[in-house]
Every structure is written in structure tokens, then in C-alpha cells.
C-alpha positions as CSV (number, residue, x, y, z in Angstrom):
1,X,0.1,0.1,0.0
2,X,1.2,3.3,-0.9
3,X,1.4,6.0,1.7
4,X,1.7,9.6,1.5
5,X,0.9,12.7,3.3
6,X,-2.4,14.8,2.9
7,X,-0.5,17.7,1.4
8,X,0.8,15.4,-0.9
9,X,-2.3,14.0,-2.2
10,X,-3.3,17.8,-2.5
11,X,-0.5,18.7,-4.6
12,X,-0.9,15.3,-6.9
13,X,-4.5,14.2,-6.7
14,X,-4.7,12.8,-10.0
15,X,-1.8,10.6,-9.9
16,X,-2.8,9.3,-6.7
17,X,-6.4,8.8,-7.7
18,X,-5.1,6.8,-10.7
19,X,-2.8,4.5,-8.2
20,X,-5.9,4.3,-6.0
21,X,-7.9,2.5,-8.7
22,X,-5.3,-0.2,-8.5
23,X,-4.3,-0.5,-4.8
24,X,-5.6,1.5,-1.7
25,X,-3.4,4.5,-0.9
26,X,-3.0,5.5,3.0
27,X,-3.1,9.0,3.7
28,X,-1.3,10.6,6.7
29,X,-1.8,13.8,8.8
30,X,0.8,14.6,11.3
31,X,2.5,11.6,10.8
32,X,-0.3,9.3,11.7
33,X,-2.5,7.4,9.3
34,X,-6.1,9.0,9.0
35,X,-7.5,8.3,5.7
36,X,-7.4,5.3,3.0
37,X,-8.4,6.0,-0.5
38,X,-9.6,3.1,-2.7
39,X,-11.8,2.6,-5.8
40,X,-15.2,2.2,-5.5
41,X,-15.1,-1.4,-6.9
42,X,-13.0,-2.3,-3.7
43,X,-15.3,-0.4,-1.5
44,X,-18.3,-2.1,-2.6
45,X,-16.8,-5.7,-2.4
46,X,-15.5,-4.8,1.1
47,X,-19.0,-3.7,2.2
48,X,-20.6,-6.5,0.7
49,X,-18.5,-8.8,3.2
50,X,-20.0,-7.0,5.9
51,X,-23.0,-8.7,7.2
52,X,-23.7,-6.9,10.5
53,X,-26.6,-5.3,11.4
54,X,-27.6,-2.3,13.7
55,X,-31.1,-2.5,15.5
56,X,-33.1,0.1,17.5
57,X,-34.2,-1.7,20.8
58,X,-37.9,-1.7,19.7
59,X,-37.1,-3.3,16.5
60,X,-35.1,-6.4,17.5
61,X,-35.7,-9.3,15.7
62,X,-37.5,-12.3,17.8
63,X,-34.7,-14.4,17.4
64,X,-32.3,-12.0,18.9
65,X,-34.6,-11.2,21.7
66,X,-34.7,-15.0,22.3
67,X,-30.9,-14.9,23.0
68,X,-31.0,-11.9,25.1
69,X,-33.7,-13.4,27.1
70,X,-31.2,-16.5,27.8
71,X,-28.7,-14.1,29.5
72,X,-26.0,-16.2,28.4
73,X,-22.4,-14.2,28.2
74,X,-20.4,-16.9,26.9
75,X,-17.8,-19.0,28.6
76,X,-16.5,-18.2,31.9
77,X,-13.2,-16.7,32.2
78,X,-11.8,-16.7,35.6
79,X,-8.1,-15.6,34.1
80,X,-9.8,-12.3,33.4
81,X,-11.6,-11.5,36.7
82,X,-8.9,-9.4,37.9
83,X,-9.9,-6.9,35.3
84,X,-13.3,-6.1,36.9
85,X,-11.5,-4.9,39.9
């Protein structure tokens, strides 16, 4: 992945736009990665892989409500109990 500064992106947008069509371009601001520019096709591919859904509490599907009613919180992890202190 190509990494450039935000200032460099402003100066040479056309050049980095062409690169971003082929591979993601990481944009830094004050030395820290802040954005990634990628092709619309790659973005759509990644979004298609994301199957997560968000619901308002009043609109939760019955199968999710049933799981919540069980109160199951996963396997016991006593080795992590110290983190709760």
C-alpha cells in the first residue's frame, strides 16, 4: 500500500487517484494514518462482506430477543476476573 501525506495528496491528486484505482493509498496527517483512499469497486466488495446489522431496541428481531432473554454471556473466563476490580 502506498503511503503519502495529506499535503502530497492535494498537490498530486490525479496521480494518486490513478494509484488508488489499483491499490489502496494510505493518507497520513501529522505523521499518523488518518484515511485510506480506494477504488469504489474495492469499497463495494468490502461492504458486501460486512453482514453486521444494527437495530433499535424496539425493532430487535425475535431470534435476537430470545438469545438476550437467555442471559448467556459466553464461557466463564476466571483468568480475566482481575480486570473487573
